N, C-alpha and C positions, 0 to 999 in steps of 0.2 A: 547664439542669438544674442547680439549686440544693440547697445543703445545708450543712451543718456538717465541720466536720473538712476533714482532706487528701483528695485525688484523685487517683489514677492518671492519668496524662497519658504519650498517647503522640501521634509525628510524626513523619510520613515529610517530609525535607528534601529538595528538588532547589535547588540553587542554581548557576547558571552562571556559570560561572569565568572570564569574558573578560579579567580582570586576576589572576594569579596572585597568592594569597595572603591572609590570614588576614582568615576570615568571622565575623560572630558570629551563631549562632542560637540562638534561645529556644523551648521547649516552649510547645504551646497547651495553655487549661486544659481542654478538652473531653476526655473520656473516650474511649478508643478514636477519635480523630480522627486521618484519613490523608490529607493533603494533597499535590497534585501541584505543589507550590510551597514554598518556604519558611515557617517560622513564626516570629512575634516575640511577645513579650509582655511586660506590666509590672507588675513585683511577684512576690509569691509567695513560698513555700517550699521549699527545695530537699530531695534533693539530684538532679542532672539525671545519668543514666547513659546512654551510647552503648550502645543495644542490640544495634546493626548495623550494620556499616559495609558499600559498596559501592563505586562505581568513585572515583578521584581522589583518595580522604582517604589522606594520608600521614602526618597525626598529629592526634590529637584530646585536647583536656582539657577540665575542667570550672574554669570562670570564676566566681566571688562565688555559689555555688550553683547558679543557676537558667541562664546563659549556658554555650555550649558553643563554644571556639573552636575552627575546623578550619582546616588547610593541605591544599591540593590544588592539582596541577597539571592539572585537567581539570576540568567537571562536579562539581559535589561531591554527593555523594546518600548517606544515613544515615537512620536511626529515632534518634531523643530519646526518652527517658521520663523523666520529673519528678514530684515530688510538689506540688501547690500549690492554693490556694483562689482567689487574686487575679489571674487572667491575662488579657489579653485576645489572641486570636488575628488577627494581620496578616498579609496574605502579602507577602513580599519578590519583588517582580518579576524585579529588576534586581539589579546591581552597577555604579556610577557611580566609579570614580578610586578603586576602590578601599575604597569605604565603603557602608555600607548603604543601599538604597532602600527607603522602605516605602511602598507606593502601591497605587492610587488608588480608594479605596470612598469615602466622602465629602469626606475632607480629606486635605490632604496630612501626611503624619506626618512625612517629611523631603523636604526639595527641594534638590535637585542639590549635596549636601554642607553645607546649612544645615537642621538642625532647626527645628520650629515654632517651639522657646522661642528659638532665637537669630533665625529671621526675624524674630520680635515686636521684635527692637530694631530692625530696621532698617524691618519694615514696617507695625508697629502692632502691637495685639494678634491672637491668633489667630484670632479672628471676623473681623478686618478681612482677615488673609490669605486665607482663606475664601472669603469673598466675592468678592475680588478674582480668587480663583482660578478660581470659578464664573464670573465674568463674561468672563474669560480664556478659560476652554473654550466658552463660549457661541460668545464671537465664534471662535474659530479653526474650528468645528465647519461645515464647508463646507456641510452639508444644512440647517445652522440656519436659513435665512431663507425655505425653501421654505413651510411653514407661515403666516408673516405675511404674503408674498406672494400665495398661494392666496386668504387671506379677504380680500386687496384686489383682488384682479383677478377671480377667478372664484366667490370668496363662497360657499362650500359650506357645505351644513347641518351647524353643529357640527365645524367644522375643528379641528381638535387635531392635534399629535405621530404619536397614535394614528392617528389618519383618515388621515396622511400615507405611515405606515409600512404600513395594510393596504392602501394603494392599491398600492404597491408588489409586495406580495404576490401581489394579485389580477392584476397586470399581465403577472405574470412566471411565474406558474404557471398551470395548467387547475384551477382551485379549484371551478368553478363551471359547468355546462354551459349556456353561452348562447344554446343550441337546445333546450333542454326547455320542455316547456310547463308545467311548475309547479317550484317551485322552496322548498324548505322548510328554515329554519336556526335555529340553537339557536346564543345568545352568551355564554357562561357567564364570570361575574366580569367582567361589562361597563362598568358602571359608567363614564364618563360615557353613554356608547351611539355612538361615533366610528365602532366597527366595523360598527354599524347604519347608520348614515347615508353610512358610504363605501360599503359593499354598494351601498345604494339607486344613490348616484350612480354607480358603477360600472356597474350593471344597463341604469339609463335613457341612459347615454353609450356603451351596446356593443353595443346594440340588441337587447337581450331584451323578448322581448315576451310572455311567461308569465306566469304567477301567482304574485307572492313571499308567502309567511306566514314570521313571523320569532316568534322568544320568546326571553326574555333571563332572566337571572338573575343576581344579585349581593348583596353584603351592604346590608343594607336600610338605607338613609341617614337613616330613619323609625323605626327600631327604636332605643329610647332605653338596651336596653342593649349597644349594638354598639359596640366603642371605635374613636372618630372617628379616631385614627391609621391604622387595617387598611382604611378605606374611602376611596370617593372622594366627598366630600359635596356636589358640584354633582348636583341633583337635576333643572334644570330640563329635560333632555329625558324624565328619568323622569317628572315627572307629568304631562306632556302623553301619555304612552303609555301610563300606567299597566296597562292592562287587559292589556298583552303580558308583562306582568313578573310572577315567579313567586319569591315570596318564602317559599315551602313554611312553615314554623312562626313567620313572623314576622321569623326574624333573615336568610334567605338566605345561611346559611352551610353553603358546600358540603363542610366537613370533615364536617360533620354525615350521618351514614349515612341518617338517616329524609329527611332533607333530599333528598337525592342520589337517593333513590329515589322519592321524590315528584316531583321534578322530570322524572325518565324517565316514571314515569306521565301526568304531566300531558301531555306529549307526544301522548298517544295521539289527542287531540282533534284533532291536525295528521296529517297525513299524516306517511310515514318522513323525518327529516333529511338530507337529501343534504348538509350544512356543519354542523360545529362549529366555532367559535372557544372558545378560551380565553387571556383577556388577563391573568391573576390574578397579582398577588405582595402579597407580607407586607412591610412597612415593617421593615428591618434598619438603618438607619441607626444606632441604636445598636450594632451587633454585624455591623459590615459583614462583617469575614470569614467567617460562619459563614452567609452568604444563599443556599448551595446547600443546606445541610442545612436549613435554616429552611425554605424553601420545597418542598421534595421532597415532603411528604405533598399538599401542595395540587396540585403536578404530577400525583402520580398518581390525586387524586380528581376532578380534570378529566379523566385521560385515561379514568378508570374509567368516567364518563357518558357521555364520546364514544364506549367501547365499545358501551354500552348504548343509546344515541340512534340512531347512524348505520345508512343503511342502506347497502347492499350497493353500493360503486361510488362510497363517497362521502368528503369530506376533511376533515382533522381540521388545525386551524392552533392552536399553542401556544405561547407563550414561554416560553423559558429562559434561565438564564445562563449560567456555568459550568459544565461538564459532565465536571467530573475524578471525582467519588467514586464509589463503587460503586452506591448509589442513582441516580445519573444513567445510568450505564451500564445498568442492569439495566431503566430505563425504556425507553430508545431501544430495544434489544434486544426489548422487547415491542413497542413500534410497527414495528419492522420485520417481526415476527411476523404482524401482523394487517394491514401495507397492500403496496402494492404498490411504492410509491416514497416513502421518506424524504430529505426535503431540511432542510440546516439553512442557512438563508440571515439575511443581516445586511443589512438596510434601510437605504438612505443618508443618510436622516433618522434613522435611529436615530444619537448621539451614539458617534462611533469609539472613546472612551476609556472606555465601558464596555462591559460583559459580554453584553448584551442582545443575544439573536437567538431568529429563529422556527424552529420546527421545522414544516414543510409537510409533512404527510403525506398521501398521493393515494392513490385506488382502493380503498379498502374492502374486503378481503378475505371480511369476514361472521364472525361468531361460531363457522362449524364448523370456522376451521381453529384454534380450542384447543386448545393442546396437551394437557389432561387433560378429560373431561366436567364434572368441579364444577373447573374451573380461575378463571371469575368469582365462585365463592361463595369460593374460595378467597383470592383476591385483596380481595374485601371484606374479608375477614376482617382479614387481614392489616393495610390501608392505611386503616382507620376507627378503629383504637385508639390513640390520641395520647401514650397511658401505655408502649405497645410496639412502637412504629413505627419501624424502623430501614431501611426500602425493601429488604432482601433477598431478593427475592422469586424469585430464581435463584440456584441452586446454583454460584457465578463457573465452576468446572470443565467445566459443561455449555455456557458460552456459546464458540463457536467462535473461535479466535486469529485466525481473519482479520477478524472482527467487532470484535476489540478493536483489533487495528491500524487498521483502518479507522477506528475513533472516536480512536483516540490521532492521527494523522495531521489527522481534524476538528479536536480540539482545539489541536492545533498550529499549526494554519492562522490559526485565529481568536483566538488567544494571540498570535500574531505580529503581526497588524494590531492588536489592542489595544495591545500594547508598543510598536510603531511610535506608534502616534496618541499615548500617552501620553508617550515619549521628546520628541514634536517638541512637543507642549505644553509640555513643561518646557522644551526647549531656547528656542522663543518666549516663555516666560515671563520667563525672563533675559535675552533680549536685546531686549525690544521695553520701549523709555522710558515711564516714567511720562506719561501723556494723550495716546499716541499712537493715533489713530482706525482704524485696524486698515483701511484704504484700500485696499491691495493685497490683502490678504484678502476683502475684502467686493468686490472685482472678481471673485475665484473663486468666493464667492459666490452670485453673482448669475447667473455662468456655472453654477456646478448646479442653480439653479431654472430656467433657461430648457433645458439639457438636461432637468431632470426633466418639463417639462412637456411638450417633443417626444417624449421616447421615450414615456412612458404616455398620451399624446394625451388630456392631460385638457382638458375643456370644461364651460363652465356648464351646471345646468340648466336646463330648460323650466320656465317659470312652471307650480304647482301640481304639480311634481315629486319636491317634498320630504317627508320623512315626516309630520314635522309641520306646519300651516299657515305660512306664509313671514310672514305677517302677526301672528301672535301676537308682540306687545310682551313679553308677561309669561312668556315661554317664553325668548325671545333675548336679553331685556335683561338688563343688569347688576342684580340686584335683589339687595337684601341677605341675603336668606337664603342665595344661592349663592357670592357672591362671597367672605362675611367667614367662613364655616364650614369652608373646608377647615386641616386642620391641617397646623401648618407647624413643623418644627424648628428652634431658636435655637439660635446659639452655634457652636462649633467641633464637631469630635467630641472632641479632648480636652476640651475646654468641659461637654460634656454628659455623658462619663462620669464628670469630677469629681464635677458635679450628681447624679449617679445614688447615687455612693458616700457624700453626706454625709449626717448624721445627720440626725433633723428638726431639734433644736437649730439646727444650721449650716443649714440652710435656712432657718427664720426670719429669721436674721440677713440675711439676702440677699434678703429681702422688702418691700417698699416699701408699708407699709400702709395710707400716705396714698392710694395710688391707687384704694383699695378704698372710700374714704369716702362713703357712700350720699346720695342727694338727701332730707333728712330734709323733713319736714310738707310733702310734698308727693302727692296723688293722681292717680293715673293715670285719667283720664275719658274714657268712650267715651260719644256720645250720637249717632247719627246718623238723623238722620227718615227718610232716602232708604233706609234700607235693608232689603230683602225679608226676609221669613221664608224660611228653608228649606223648601226645596220635601221635598212628602214621600217622591219616588223616591232624594232625596239623604241619606236616613236609613239609614244600612245600617254593621252592626258588624261589625268581624274580630276574631278570637281567634287566639292562638299561644300560642307560649314565654312562662312567666310572667319578670317582669323580676325581677331580684335586687337589681339597683344601678342609679342611672341614672348612666350613663355621656357620654349626649350627648344632645340637644335641640336640633329646629330653632327654638327660642323663648327660647333663652340663648345669649350667647357660653359658648364651648368653655370657653377658659382658665379662667371662673368656676366652668364645674362640676369642673374636674379640682383646682383647687385646694381645690376644697368637699370632693370626695372625699379631700383629703389631710390637710385638716385631720381629717374625721372619722375616719381610720384610724390619726393619730397622736398627735391630741390627747387628754387626760384631758376628757371630755365629763362626768364626773360631777359635778359642781358645777353645770353647766347643766340637767343633772336635776333635781336636789338643788333649786333655786331655780325650778325651772319656773313653778308655779303664782305665785310672788312676781313675778318678770318680767314674766308675761305679763298679770297684773292688773293691775300696774303701767303699763304698755303700754295697755292695752284701755282702762283709765280714761280717761287723759290723752286718747285717741281717740274714744272713748264722747262724753266730756262737750264734746270740739268738736262731734260729729256731732248733737248732741241739744238744742245750747244752741237756744233759740226754736223747736224742732221740737214742732210740736202734736199729732204719731201717740199714738194709744197703744203702750206698747213690750212685746212678750209673747216667749217664750220656750218650747221644748217643756218638757215633765215633766222630761224627763230630765237635761237643762241646769239648771235651775231652782237648782241647788247650787252649781253655778258661777257662774253669771252673777248671780247673789243677791250675790256677792261684791265686784261692780264696784260697790256702792251706785247702782245705776241707780234712778230715782226714780219711784216705782207700777209696781215691774216686775211682769208678770200672768205666770201660764202659760196659752199657747194651747191653745184647745178648751175651754175653760168655757163653762157655760152664758152666763153673763153677755156673753161676750165675743164669741160667737155672734150675740146681739141687736144687741150693738151695732154702727151705722154710721160711726163715727168710723174717721179712716185710722189703719192698724194697720203697726206696722213687728215683725216677725220676726227675732229672732235666733236662730242657730241656730250649734252647736259642729258643727262637722265633723272634729275631730280629736280623738285619743285620747292621754290624758295616759303611758298606758301606751307607747305607739310609741316604739322606739329615733328618737333624733334622726339625721335625714337621712332616715329609710326613709317617715314618714308619708304621702306620697304616693302609693307603691306598698301600703302596708298597708291605708291607711284608705279607700282606694277605694268597698268599698261602702257604708260609713258617709256617704259623699258624694253616693254616687248614690241610696240609701233617701231621706235626707233633704229633698235638693233635690227629687226626684222626689214627695214628700209635699207638701212647700213650694207646688210649682208647683197640684197638686189642689187645696189649700183657700184659699190668697188668693183676695181679692176684687178689683177695681178699685181702682186708685193705691195699693195697698197697698208694702210696702217689704217688702225681705229683706236682712239683715245676715249673712254667713258668717265664722268663723274656721275659718278653714281652712290648708291649706299652700302650696305652689308650685303653679304650673301649666307646668311645665316636659314633661309626658307629653302625648299626644297624647288619653288617654281623660280627664283630667279639664281641657284647653284646649277638647276638644270637649262635653262637660258644662254648659261655663260660655258658651259658643257658643247652645247650644238652650235656655239660661235666658235667656240674652240677646235671643233672640227674644219673650219672655215680659213682657221691660220697656222701658221709653223708654231709660232710661241705668245705666251700669254707673260704681264708682267703686273703686279699688283704692287700700290706706293699708297701707305696710309697719309692722310694730312696730320703729320708729327704732333702740329701743337694747336689746334684746331679745334679740338671739343666739339665738333659738329658731324659726326660719324659720317661723314664723308670720304671717298677715297679715289682715286684714277685707277684705270684698268687700262692695258695699252696691249692690243693685241695686233700682233706684226707679222708682217708679210703674210698677206692674201694668198690664198693659192684658187678656190671657188668656193660657190654656194651650190652643193646638189639641187639637182631640182626637188628631187621631195623633202629634203630639209626646207627650201623656201615655199614649197606648198603646204607643208605640215606649218609652219610659220602664220602663212595666211590663213589656216583654219584657225589656228589659235586667235587670231585677231579678231575673226569673225563671230567665234563665239564670245569672247570678250565684248563685244557692240551688241550681241543678244542679250548676254547677263544685264549689261549697264549698269545701274546702282543697286542691282540685287543683294537684298539684305538675308538671301537663304542659299545661294550657291554661289562659287567662285571654282577658280580654278588653282587646285593646289599643286599638280603636280604635272611635268610636262615631259621630263626625261624618268622611267620608273625608278624607285629609289636601290633597288638589285643593281642596276645600272650603274649608278653614282655609286654605290659602296664598291664596288666591283673597279672601278678605276682608282685604287688606292694613290698612286701619286697625286692626281686631282683633288681628290677628297683630304689627303693631308695637309697639303698645301693651302687651300681655300681654307680648311680650321686655322692652319698658323695664321693666314691673313686675317680672318674675322676676329680671333683673340686678339690680333696686333692691334687691328681697329679698333674694336672694344675698351681696352687698354689707354688708346691715345684719347679717348673721351672719358674715363676714370678716372685716370690720372689728373688731365687738364680739370674738370670739373670738380675732386675733391679738394686739389690742393684750391681753389677757387673756395670752396664751401670754407677749409677750414682760416682760410686768410680772412674771409668777411664776416663768417657767421658767427 
């Protein structure tokens, strides 16, 4: 929640008092936040007042406006309330030697009495310390070697940590009936697909002889409007099993009510599912202390979908984190109402120091046990409204005290296990010398792997039993599309918080502009005589939610797109728009002179583009379609402008889609053999524009792409050389697309997102890689030009 001014802040504080003395507590910045754990913050505006006192508090006083110092002889519990605008809430897990320890989310805020800043003196910067801590906790994780050893010895399909955890769940609980003749499963928030491959492995190695059908949903890695930080970018398994995946409106966003309902309706094509899994989460690394609140709505949406999908007697497996807040208590009570047995399970292959657990719900009782007839309808209204969602679906006074007590005991158990693991990691971190190879721990890790193998009876699959063809090297190989595209946070938690709070001017000072210097005077050329034309049955288009901004692309480095959007959001772009004609004309003139030097073809343009291209002083420029041109047998180069000068900078590829489609479609139907087509166009970051370029490539011998080197206008020239012919089925397909667009008009609900299946785009490796290089160079041209201007003038 963001806004101006001050905000009321409330926090419930519980500080275990193993060492009697003074403890410092600071309020959280969130409105009406209640924590079963202490709250800490940094910065803000007072005052803080103690609203209520409970056991163990003998004296309380306000220190420095925001801090509250309290003295207690036992566990300290109290409520503090304050007013502040810039605070970060972090759980204080324990007290060590009378000092505050703020632990463990993504970073160490305090380490055994040494704060991060102090530790930086001994260990280097905070980023280095966090990297060492991450490596340390990886080495001390006793189940950490299971995944790597399984890959080496058993070679399961798509073996990840999620695979290992789900195998533990399947082997521990009767999640599926191995004697049934049919099994239908639905997997929510499933990318990259490890729960599916694990279930397949379990069924084949445990004697299941029935028929298994599955369907999955996740945030669509191909939808350019999805934030890369919120999804798994590895699409290797998805692209090989695409018919099984439901992305609904194209986004795959389960938080959208229409998507959730559409997903439930789609399963009617298969028999009622007896298993639903939900392995979803939301990136909370920049706000780790609010993880339970942030993921709460997603958990409710996953549960709502499961209740609508599951058949009686089915099972539901969902990933949780901490379970301290009212909304999680309410969700657990909801699950208890609908399932005969609800188990909370922490797999051995899940890091002991984190709060991740899995809730395994067995024997679904059916919707007839709903407390009220319209319960699901009311639940739907509550959980799919992001602006009003608070997770309070029950009047907590109606929840039996016995359930509350059992829930608290459950929380205490997993809290104590997590706390012990963190204490152990801290102790070892101080004791283990630099360069130590963790030999004794490795012996324990190997023992853990052997126990895992024997306890869960892991054996290899027989040939031909994998979900995807095991010989498909493109799916299982380390391709650039999958490996380089996963978003990763950089720096320590404190550094990331500092960067988030920096002004654009201060962020500019930290950017090394030289890293974005483009490759000037370079054409990205594609020419492959062995290429086969796209088959007629491969021409299928998909429509879905219109894009408003490009947040990711399979055809560009995500860091470049992130920086581009930062520039578009923060820079004064009026100078670019005002100088549009001058900059574009200067660059185009330079590039076209190079292109047309020694060129003997006749140069034409469309009538509507003549005024623009005539400024380039192209010799003997003619208007295409005139009678004298139709009679000419000379080779012809048609130059076409598929950009609109009124389009907002950075929005061109989205807003000028219809212009690109209609003009390219027209040109392909009018050109004759050996003619050329020169396009002034935007980037090719979307599936739509990349697919259209691939279709056009089928009609020519060669493509060359020339970015405008110095203009910073996000425009480029694409030369398609030596026209062969436009097959009738391609011409007809383009005509259908134009008619579809005309029907959509200015619809805000549906748009054509893809005109060549992503699987086909992925398979044309040369086209894919060269287009990626071209896009990255184009973005570098803009970023380099704009950042240099900003540094000089801001």
